[in-house]
N, C-alpha and C positions, 0 to 999 in steps of 0.2 A: 504493500500500500504506500501511497504518497501521503505526506502530511498536509498538502495544500488542497483546499476545496476547489472543485472544478466549476467554472462558470461557462455555460454553453450559450453563446449569443453573438450576433453580429451587430448588436446595438452598442455603439461606443459609449453612450450615456449610461447604459445599464452596467457596462464593464467598469466605468469610472466610479459609479456609485458603490458597486460591490467592493472595489479596491479600496475605497475610502473607509467603508465600514470594517473591512478586514484589517486595515492598517491601525484602526483604533484598538484592535485586540492584539496587535503585535504579530500579525501573520500576513502572508501574501497569498494571492489567488493564482490559479492556473487558468488561462483563458483558452477557449476553443471556439472557433468561428464557423465550423461546419459540422454537420451531423455525423458524417462518416468518421471523422477524427474523434468525435465524442464517443462513438461506439467502441473504438479501439481502447479508450481509456476508462471505460464505464465502470469497471469493477475496482479500480485502484483508489480513488479519492475517498476521504472520510465523509464528504458532503458534496452533493451535486445541486447546483442551481441552474435550471433550464430556463432560458429566456423565452418569453411568449412568442417572440419572432421566429424561433427555430423549433418550437415545440412540435408542430405537425410533422416536420421533416424528421425529427428524432423519433417520434412515435411510429412513423412508417417503417423504420428499420427494426422495430420490435426488440428493443434492448432487453436483456435478462432482468428479472425482478431483483431488486435490492432495496435496502433501507436507506433513509436519509436522502431522498430525492424530492426537491421542491421546485415548483414553477414560479418564476418571478416575472412580473411585467408592470407596465404603467397603466393606470386607469382600470376600468371595469373589464370583466371577462364574460364571454358568451358561451353558448352551449358547445360549439365546435372545440374551443379550447378546453373546456371541462372534460369532454370525451377523450381528447388527446392526452390530457393529464392522467386520466385513469389508465390509458394504454401504456404509459411509461412507468406506472406504479408510483406516481407522485403522492406524497402524504397530504399536501394541501397546495392551494394556489395563493400566492402572496402578492397583493396589489400595492405597488409603490405610488405615492410616498407614505400612505397610511400604515403600511406594514414594515416600515423601516426598523422599528424597535425589534420586531420579531426576527428579521434577517440579521440584525446586529447580534441578537442573542444566539442564533445558530452559529454564526462565525466566531463569537466569543467562546462557545463551547469547544471549538477546535483549538483556539488559543490556550484554553485551560487544559488541553490534553484530553478532550473528550469527557470522560468522567460520568458522573451520575450514578455510580454504583456503590458509593460509600454507605456503610450501615449507620443508622441513627438510633441510638439507644437512650431512652429517657429513664431517669432515676428520680423517684419521688419518695418522700418519707411517709410511712404509714401513720406515724404519730410524731409529735414533737420530740426532739432528742434522739431520733432513730439513727442519725449519722448518715443521711443520704448524700450530703455534699461531700463528705469525706470518702464515701464509697465511690461516688462519681469521679472524684479526683484520682482515686486509686485505679479505676478502670482506664481513665485517660492516660495515666502515667505508664501503665503496662502496655496499653494499646500503641503508644508512641514507639515502643520497641519494634512494632511490626511495620509502621509506616506513618504518614502524616495523620495526626489526630488533633481534634479540637474539642475542648471542654467549653460548652456554652452554659453560662450562668444565667438561668431564667428566674431564679429565686432571689428577688431583691431583699428579702427579709432574712436570708441565710447568712452564714458566716463569711461568704465571699470565696468563690472558687479560686480567684487569683491569689488570695492570701493562703489558702490551703496548699496550693501548688508552689508557693514561694515565688510567684511571678508578679507580685503586687507592684514592685518597683520597676518592672520592665516596661518601657514605653510602647504605646500602640493604641489602636482605636478601641472604643468601648461602645456599649449600647447608646450612650449619650451622643456619640458621633454619628451613629447609623440611624438614629430616630427620625432625622429629617431627610433621609435619602429618598430618591424616587427613581423608578426604572430598574433596569437589570443590574445586578451586582456581580462582578466577575469573581469566579472562584479563586483564581490566583491572586487577585488583588486583596481579597479578604484574608487568605492564608498568610500573605506577607505583611498585612497591616496590623493584625492582632498581636498583642504581646506573646512572644514565643521564644522558646529555647530549643534549638534543634527541631525535631519533628513534632514537638508538643506546643500547642497554642491554647489560649484562653480568651473567650469573649466575655467580659464582665461588666461591672458598673463603674461609672465615674465616682469621684468622691462626692458624698452627699446622697440624698435620696433620689430615686428615679423610678421609672415604670417602663415596662416593655413598650416598644413602639406600636404603631397601628398593626392590625393583623396582617395586612398585605405586605408590610415591611418585614414582619417576623417570618412570613412564608418565604420571601425572597432571600433573606439572610440564611435560613435553614437550607434552601435549595442550593445556594452558592457553597455553603459549608459541606453539603453532601458531595457536590461535584469536585471539590478541592481536597477532600480528605478520605482516607480509607475508613476512618472511624470518627463519628461525632457523638459525644456523650453530652446529654442535656440534663442539667440539674433543674428539675421542674418544680414550680411552686405548688403548694397545697391549695392555695386559694385559686378561684376560677374566674376568669373574665374572657373576653373575646380573644385577646392576644395570647393569653395562656392556653386557651383552647386550640388556637392555631399551632402553637408549639407542640402541644400534646398530640394532635392528629398527624403531625409531620414525623412522628417517631415510628420506626419499624417495630420496636418492642419497648415495653415499659416495665421497668423493674421497680417493685414496691419494697422498700427496706422496712422490715417489720421487727419490732422488739418482741422477743419470745416470752411474753407474759400476757396475762389476761387483758390488761388495759391496752397494751400495744396492739394486740390482735383485734380487739373490739374497735379501736380507732381506725385500724387499717381496713376493717370490713366496711366501715362507713365510707371511707375514701374510695375503695374499690367499687362500691355500688354506683359511684358517680362517673366512673371511667367508661368511655365507649370502647366497643370491640374488645371484650375480655379475652378473646383468643390471642391477643397480642400482649397480655399482661402476665408477668412472672413474679415470683416472690423470692427475696433474699432475706434470710432470717438472721437476726443478730441477737446473741446471748444464748444461754443454756438453761433458762428457767423452764423451758418446755422443749420437747423433741421437735425438730424442724418438720417432720412428717405430720405431726399433730397440728402444727400451725397451718400447713398447707391444706389439710383436710378441713379445718375450720373455715378457711377462706375459699375453699373450692378451687384452688389454683396450684399449678406446679411450683415446687421449690427448686430453684436452679443452683443455689449456693447457700451455705450457712457459715457463720463464724462466731467465735467467742469474742468477748470484749478483750481488747488488746492493751496491755499495760504500757504506759508511757507514750501512747499515741498522741494525746493532746499536747504533751510537752514537746514532742518532736516537731509538731506543726508550728507551735509557738516559736520554736527556735529556727524556723525556716528550713527544716530538713525535708519537708514534704510528707506525704502519707505513706510512702513505701520506704521503710528503713531496711527491711530484709524481705526477700521474696519467699521466705519460709514462714513469715509471720501470718497470723490469721486473716488480716485484711487482704494482704497480697494473694494468699491462697484462694480466698473467696472471689477476688476479682479475676484471677487467672482461670478459675473454674468456669466463670461465665464467658470469658473470652474464648475459651476452648470450644464452647458450644456455638460461637458466632461464625456464620458464613458471610463474610463481609460483602463479597461480590453479589450474592443473591439477596442479601438483606433479610435474613431470617435467623431464628435461633431455635435450636433443637429443644424439645420439651424436656 
């Protein structure tokens, strides 16, 4: 395969517009001005934009079916063009200039290296003091050993994911910077802009109080995070509003951290009753007051990991040592157990 998208058109204005949008994403395009030449290159590019001016000619050659083919043209489209678009297997027709943002997004995905396959794991506390933020930070810390990982702090009332990861003093963008953004957010831009050390990054809160941005901004941030990282861990809030709901529904799996006692289990049961799509929900049990299997039966959900309380954990975090002091410690083992179940590319977790 070639890394350049192929633009099939004899329209110089359309070529110039595609080149401009591609340059904004740091890539170049490959131009083809005849249908026969396009057929020879058909299987190689990651993305094909077929100009409306050459669409009928390309369709007459009956190119093999493939993904990521789009028809691009100026103004409105008629029935002959729609029929030809179906014949080349186009996913949709994009009318410029109104679809400029969509075309820019498709080209930006190529600049980001494709992507879209990262696993998004939400972590939420079943009750106060369950340690969900610390567990989320441990998942992210171990996940970074596999590849680019982002911890998204969506719980403004929590202890702060940046603080737990000892990234609090590292410069970078926060929710406060992203709250006023509009349009498409590049995956690479987000990955490089957040505070990070190596392959581990965190999106947290600015100093002072704050709130999650509008739901559409939250969805765009999460989509960019997924495209740009192998693993995205979201520290979810227990309270619910439209933005928190957008964050929750964007997760492939949701882990509820439950204290292994009567009050912790009862509180978790109330929270779980409010969660949509329970087939995506799993339980992580903390403590030894009750057997993990008993907690799972009481909640009616699979238990994917359990851990005892870890001595010295709070002190280590206060000293800036992060949540993982030893990979043999209870927290690290419980995080590793969950990551072992994750299939990042498919975006699922074994029960």
